C-alpha positions in Angstrom: -8.9 24.6 11.8 -9.8 28.2 12.2 -13.3 29.5 11.9 -14.0 31.9 9.0 -17.3 33.5 10.0 -16.0 37.0 9.6 -15.3 39.5 6.8 -12.5 41.6 5.3 -8.8 41.0 5.9 -9.4 38.6 8.8 -11.5 36.3 6.6 -8.9 36.4 3.8 -6.1 35.3 6.2 -8.3 32.7 7.7 -8.8 31.4 4.1 -5.1 31.4 3.7 -4.7 29.4 6.9 -7.1 26.8 5.6 -5.0 26.4 2.5 -1.9 26.0 4.7 -3.4 23.8 7.4 -2.5 20.6 5.5 0.9 21.9 4.6 4.2 20.2 5.5 6.6 21.7 8.0 9.6 23.3 6.3 13.1 22.0 7.0 13.5 24.5 9.8 10.7 26.5 11.5 11.0 30.1 12.7 11.7 29.1 16.2 14.6 26.7 15.5 18.2 27.2 16.6 20.3 29.6 14.6 21.8 28.2 11.4 24.8 29.8 9.7 24.1 31.4 6.4 26.6 31.4 3.6 29.7 33.5 4.3 32.6 33.0 6.6 32.0 34.6 10.0 28.6 36.0 9.0 25.8 36.6 11.4 23.3 33.7 11.5 19.7 33.6 10.4 16.8 31.2 11.0 15.9 29.0 8.0 12.3 29.6 7.1 11.8 27.9 3.7 14.0 25.5 1.8 13.8 24.8 -1.1 12.2 28.1 -2.2 12.9 28.0 -6.0 14.3 31.5 -6.6 12.0 33.6 -4.4 12.6 37.0 -6.0 9.2 38.4 -4.8 8.2 38.6 -1.2 5.6 40.4 0.9 4.5 40.2 4.5 1.0 39.0 5.5 -0.8 40.9 8.4 -1.0 37.7 10.5 2.8 37.5 10.6 3.2 35.1 7.7 4.7 35.6 4.3 3.8 35.3 0.6 6.5 34.8 -2.0 6.7 34.3 -5.7 9.1 32.0 -7.7 10.6 34.0 -10.5 11.1 31.2 -12.9 7.9 29.3 -12.4 5.4 32.1 -11.8 4.0 30.4 -8.7 3.0 32.2 -5.5 3.3 30.4 -2.1 2.1 31.1 1.4 4.0 30.5 4.6 2.5 30.8 8.1 4.2 32.6 11.0 5.1 29.1 12.3 7.0 28.2 9.2 4.4 25.9 7.5 4.4 26.0 3.7 1.3 24.9 1.7 2.5 22.3 -0.8 0.0 23.7 -3.2 0.7 27.1 -4.8 -1.8 29.8 -4.1 -1.8 31.2 -7.6 0.3 31.0 -10.8 1.0 33.3 -13.7 2.6 32.3 -17.0 5.9 34.0 -17.3 8.8 34.5 -19.7 11.9 33.9 -17.5 14.7 34.7 -20.0 17.3 37.1 -18.7 16.0 39.0 -15.7 12.3 38.3 -16.6 9.8 36.3 -14.6 7.6 36.8 -11.6 9.2 40.0 -10.2 6.9 41.5 -7.5 4.1 40.7 -5.1 2.0 43.0 -2.9 -0.9 42.4 -0.5 -3.7 45.0 -0.4 -5.4 46.2 2.8 -8.5 44.1 1.8 -6.4 41.0 1.3 -6.3 41.0 -2.4 -2.9 39.9 -3.8 -1.3 41.6 -6.8 1.8 40.6 -8.8 4.1 42.0 -11.4 5.5 39.7 -14.1 6.7 39.4 -17.6 4.2 37.5 -19.7 5.2 34.8 -22.2 5.1 37.5 -24.9 7.7 39.5 -22.9 5.3 42.3 -21.9 5.6 43.6 -18.3 2.2 43.6 -16.6 0.6 44.0 -13.2 -2.5 42.2 -12.1 -4.6 40.9 -9.3 -3.9 37.2 -8.9 -5.9 36.2 -5.8 -8.7 35.7 -5.1 -9.6 36.8 -8.7 -7.6 37.1 -11.8 -7.6 40.5 -13.4 -5.1 42.5 -15.4 -4.4 45.9 -13.7 -1.9 47.4 -16.1 -0.5 46.4 -19.5 3.0 47.7 -19.5 5.9 48.0 -22.0 7.8 45.2 -23.7 10.5 43.9 -21.2 14.2 43.4 -21.9 16.9 41.0 -21.0 18.0 43.3 -18.1 16.8 46.3 -16.1 13.1 45.5 -16.1 12.4 46.5 -12.5 9.1 44.9 -11.6 9.1 45.3 -7.8 5.7 46.4 -6.4 4.5 47.6 -3.0 1.3 48.9 -1.6 1.6 52.6 -0.7 0.1 53.8 2.6 -2.8 55.3 0.7 -3.7 52.0 -0.9 -2.2 52.6 -4.3 0.1 50.2 -6.1 3.6 51.5 -6.6 5.8 49.9 -9.3 9.4 50.4 -10.3 10.4 50.1 -13.9 14.0 50.0 -15.1 15.4 51.7 -18.1 14.6 48.5 -20.2 17.8 48.9 -22.0 16.8 52.3 -23.5 18.6 54.9 -21.4 17.5 57.6 -23.9 13.9 57.2 -22.8 14.4 57.7 -19.0 13.9 61.4 -19.2 10.8 61.1 -21.5 7.8 61.8 -19.3 5.6 59.8 -21.6 7.4 56.5 -21.2 7.7 54.2 -18.1 11.4 53.7 -18.5 13.5 54.5 -15.4 10.5 55.5 -13.3 8.6 54.9 -10.1 4.9 54.7 -11.1 1.7 54.8 -9.1 -1.2 52.6 -10.2 -4.8 52.4 -9.3 -5.3 48.7 -8.1 -8.9 48.9 -9.4 -8.0 50.6 -12.7 -8.3 49.2 -16.2 -5.3 47.6 -18.0 -4.9 50.7 -20.2 -4.7 53.1 -17.2 -2.1 55.8 -17.4 0.2 55.5 -14.3 1.1 58.6 -12.4 4.9 59.2 -12.4 6.1 59.4 -8.8 9.8 60.0 -9.8 12.1 59.5 -12.7 15.7 59.4 -13.6 16.3 55.8 -12.2 18.5 53.1 -13.7 16.8 50.0 -12.4 14.7 50.7 -9.2 14.0 47.1 -8.3 14.6 47.7 -4.5 12.3 50.2 -2.8 10.2 50.5 0.4 8.0 52.8 2.4 9.0 53.8 5.9 6.5 53.9 8.7 6.4 57.7 8.2 5.5 57.3 4.5 8.9 58.1 3.0 9.8 56.2 -0.2 13.4 55.0 -0.3 15.0 53.4 -3.4 18.2 51.5 -3.7 19.0 51.9 -7.4 21.1 49.6 -9.5 23.6 51.3 -11.9 24.9 50.5 -15.3 28.6 50.6 -16.3 30.7 53.0 -14.3 27.8 54.9 -12.7 27.5 54.6 -8.9 24.8 52.8 -7.1 22.7 55.0 -4.9 20.2 55.1 -2.1 17.7 58.0 -2.5 14.3 59.3 -1.8 11.9 58.4 -4.6 8.9 60.6 -3.5 10.4 64.1 -3.3 10.2 66.1 -6.5 10.5 64.5 -9.9 14.0 63.0 -9.5 16.0 61.1 -6.9 16.8 63.3 -3.9 18.9 63.0 -0.7 21.2 60.8 -2.6 23.6 58.5 -0.8 26.3 56.7 -2.7 26.4 53.1 -1.6 29.6 52.0 0.0 30.6 49.5 -2.6 29.1 47.8 -5.6 26.4 45.4 -4.4 23.6 45.3 -7.1 20.7 46.2 -4.8 18.0 43.6 -4.9 15.9 44.5 -1.9 15.4 47.1 0.9 13.4 47.1 4.1 12.7 49.7 6.7 14.1 48.7 10.1 13.1 51.8 12.1 15.0 54.7 13.7 16.0 56.1 10.3 17.6 52.8 9.3 17.0 50.6 6.2 18.5 47.2 5.4 19.7 46.8 1.9 20.2 43.4 0.2 22.9 43.0 -2.5 22.9 40.4 -5.3 26.6 40.8 -5.8 27.7 41.4 -2.2 25.2 38.7 -0.9 24.9 40.7 2.3 22.1 42.4 4.2 23.6 45.7 5.3 22.3 48.5 7.5 22.2 52.1 6.2 21.3 55.4 7.9 18.8 57.4 5.9 18.0 59.9 8.6 20.1 62.6 6.9 21.7 63.1 3.4 25.1 62.5 5.0 24.2 59.1 6.3 26.1 56.0 5.4 26.7 52.4 6.5 26.0 52.1 10.2 28.0 49.0 11.0 31.0 47.4 9.4 29.6 43.9 9.7 26.4 43.0 7.8 23.1 42.1 9.5 23.4 38.8 7.7 25.2 37.1 4.9 23.5 35.1 2.1 21.0 37.8 1.1 20.9 37.8 -2.7 17.3 38.2 -4.0 15.5 40.5 -1.7 14.3 41.4 1.8 11.0 42.3 3.4 10.0 43.3 6.9 7.5 41.0 8.6 4.8 42.3 11.0 6.8 41.3 14.1 9.8 43.4 13.0 12.0 40.5 11.8 13.5 40.6 8.3 12.8 37.8 5.8 15.6 37.6 3.1 16.3 35.2 0.4 19.0 33.6 -1.7 18.3 31.4 -4.8 16.8 28.5 -2.8 16.2 29.5 0.8 14.3 32.2 2.7 15.8 33.1 6.0 14.6 35.4 8.9 16.7 37.6 11.2 15.8 39.9 14.0 17.7 43.2 13.6 17.5 43.8 17.3 19.6 40.7 17.9 22.5 41.8 15.7 22.6 45.6 15.8 
């Protein structure tokens, strides 16, 4: 068992290791042989966690591990870099899971605090610190059956960044005084009634977004009806810029920065993890074959460069260098 005689992030992750130390080995550890994911002829990925109970929220831990949230139960779980899962959940929030509601996002602060975004039992979209303390950070709007957004990430400057969908009210997307269809910046230490800063607006359902190593914010935006799905910068000006139309309808559910001007986009409908070039506005799909099949709920980049991606009951890992 590791010693915890130090402070800050190292202590936090030592505490997490203590929680996981008694955990059971998942079905297949990170170092196992390749196991084929769903999809004929698809690249393979290593099974990390199964069953994972609808892991719609994932975030990397600095020690190489992973934290994920179960959308339908509101539970947050910790996995070590070696693939060990604590049988006890780290934290839990009470959620309404009707439609696209539930535990929607998780983020880890530089000091080790863990934040989540979820729809409460009364249907309100909220953001709060969930570990080691419980504190509401932002009291948001009433949610809807669809297009809630709810993905959160920690910005390079330590702010919380949240995506909010149009909440079924497209007429409010261009209203600067509403959160509908916007990327918002929150103070993680702010009060529940804080007024978020609008980073960009004009989105449909920006559930999938990520920061690159250079600090660029890229969003894979879902689209209603006949509108096209798009991949665009979310931090330049007030509206999406450098827009790339996605190659086909995929219902983006996650995006991760791979490096060298590339991002990997996960599609709920396509169930693929595909590589896109965002180094120029004229960029597009880099390779005809996906990085992996079976990606449905999201993707995040681990500290060692591998990508963790999920379907409804399994979290997998794949190294982009092995399949590019």
